[in-house]
Phi, psi and omega in degrees: 000130179291142174293128188297334185265012187301312182291324178295318178293327176295320178296329178293343179265007184307308184297320181295315179293320179298317180297318179294315179301315182292323178296319178291320181299322184288338181231068183289150180228152184252152165078205188278347184238108184231067187294326179296317179294316177305314183292326176296320179295312181300319180293320182293334185245016187296335184272002188261155184279070184243151167252141188244144174228139175229153180249181182268345187271336184216177171264023178293154183231144167233119176257137182241133175248119176270124178293150183275354183264014176103178181291157181183215180287167176233136180227143180247136173242134185238141171224132181268158196242339194269162182252190182243150179278076182207153180286158177255134180229036182274332185075013180291151177297332182251029181299164182305135174261002181255111183304136176072017181222134184209144170277080183260007179240005174082013181294332175299320177290325179299316178296315182298317180292321178294319176299321176298319178296323177303311183294320178298316182286328174298323177295337180256014187307318185297333183264355183272132176250112184117207183216154176240132175249132182249114186259108175261109194243124171275178169068031177282330186281064175091001184258000177062037183301321180297319180297319179296318180294324175296314180297329177284356179077017187288331181262001182115171180080010182263193185292339183280358176087358177293125181289157173295154176295163180277341179202158180215140181223149175217160182227137179232131179284150174231106184287347177245044173227155186306136183306124174084352180292139174249128184231150177185181179197157172277150179084205181300125179254318179223161191271160163290145182231118179234157181248142173234144174236129176236127175247115177269122185253115177242218177216120185287169178178191180282135184295340180278349182228064185297338181290345176267003181232181172235095191285114182279349184293308178295331177294317177298319179297321178295322177297317179302311181295322181293324178297318180296319179293320182298322180299321183277346186244345185246358184230140179294125182296341179275355172230075197291153172228159175230134172230109183239122171275116187253351180207134173235127183226132177175148177094157181230338184205165185291339185243024181233127170275126184281163175284325185222156170225137180246144175242138178231137181197181181238148177238129179235138182208161184241003178214149177302324181297311180287332176298312179295318180294325179294318177300313182295323181296316182299314181294319181296314181295313182297314181295315183295316180293317179298316180295326179297336179256014178075025181235183179237153173225129176255125183245132176236126176252124177249113184288137176250219184290146173284179178295137175274109185247121181266129176296132181304324179293322180289321177297319178296322177297323176298316179296317181294318180293320177301313181295319181293325182278317193241355178090186182285155174086359180266322180285136176233117178277116181291132181284335184210161179292166173257136186276005167290176184230162188205133184274003166297345176304325179296321178294316183289345170289334184261329191226134175293136182179198183199156170246145179233160178248140178243121177288126183234023171296153179302136182300130180086356181278165170277094188295340177296336182263358182285150177294138180272180178297152181071021172260144177294347182246017182292129174229165178219156180273110184292349176295344179276349183302316179300324179297317178296317179297317180295321179296313180300314179296319180296320177300314180296315182298316180292320182292317179299326182284322189220004183065216180271009182296000000 
């Protein structure tokens, strides 16, 4: 049973969470090593009865709270820590002081909400049976930070014999979603994300005499168009894939045919079957078209995050906890997955759980017009932070009490 005062107590932490979020926002860090952020977290939670673990691959942290009511289940709550390599154009008083680096994906808010959940659950320690692990993770923005922390044994399942948790939950803010709305779904929530590089190899020459060269530019253009057609004709629309060419590079001058042209793009998929087929399709199309023109194409596929798959029991627990905490009309069941990617997927490959989205558009605003994540002008309404902290704490409290029942 949820503690009736959970959301009120979370609101009492508003100033504390806001201060932590702003301090992290002002000093954003990239990649797997975020020591400033780590130290801010440790300082903010230094007075609490936690045990801490750190690994060698990242500056990630796992804090563990042992419940006072004896042994029981184990649940993990995760918040990511890293920023993006982009300038900030918000004009906020606490805007980034690090040139070319910005918390444009809300990870500063994720840390603040998780820290709030830590304090809420520590206050309930005597009534908790089991343990809660709090995963503060760097390197989510393409650096596979969750995988490194798993490999270091920080969440369990490592050489020290600590078992994996019984469930895992994470929360992600959405600045262009209705204020306070909680959204999620069972099954695939976010896509696998892979990168492809294609180099078309021709033979350069003078642009006025293309018949004396093997021009790779029109071949590259033909590959781009063929990839788009293949996606619509070779894949079931009910198991969607995305193939986007996001960069074409080649040539040095207006009158020179280059030797090579490179294509760079992203591949998104929601099933292992289509992921493998998408990889094969890109290589087949690029190689075949290049050979048809007497040229070569070299294709490299770099695998990224796997599909983020939410356990149906965990998704149902999210809906139930949302209703119990905030009443009717707050939970939104997503009809379809989002084709973005998330490295919490690595945790969900090991542990049953779910990720949820929290709308943080300004209350009363037209959230359809708000800047989305990864925008240089992305802002969020900090009044939503207590709701996120309460949800995370509520998920842990309910799971420890009754599991997925």
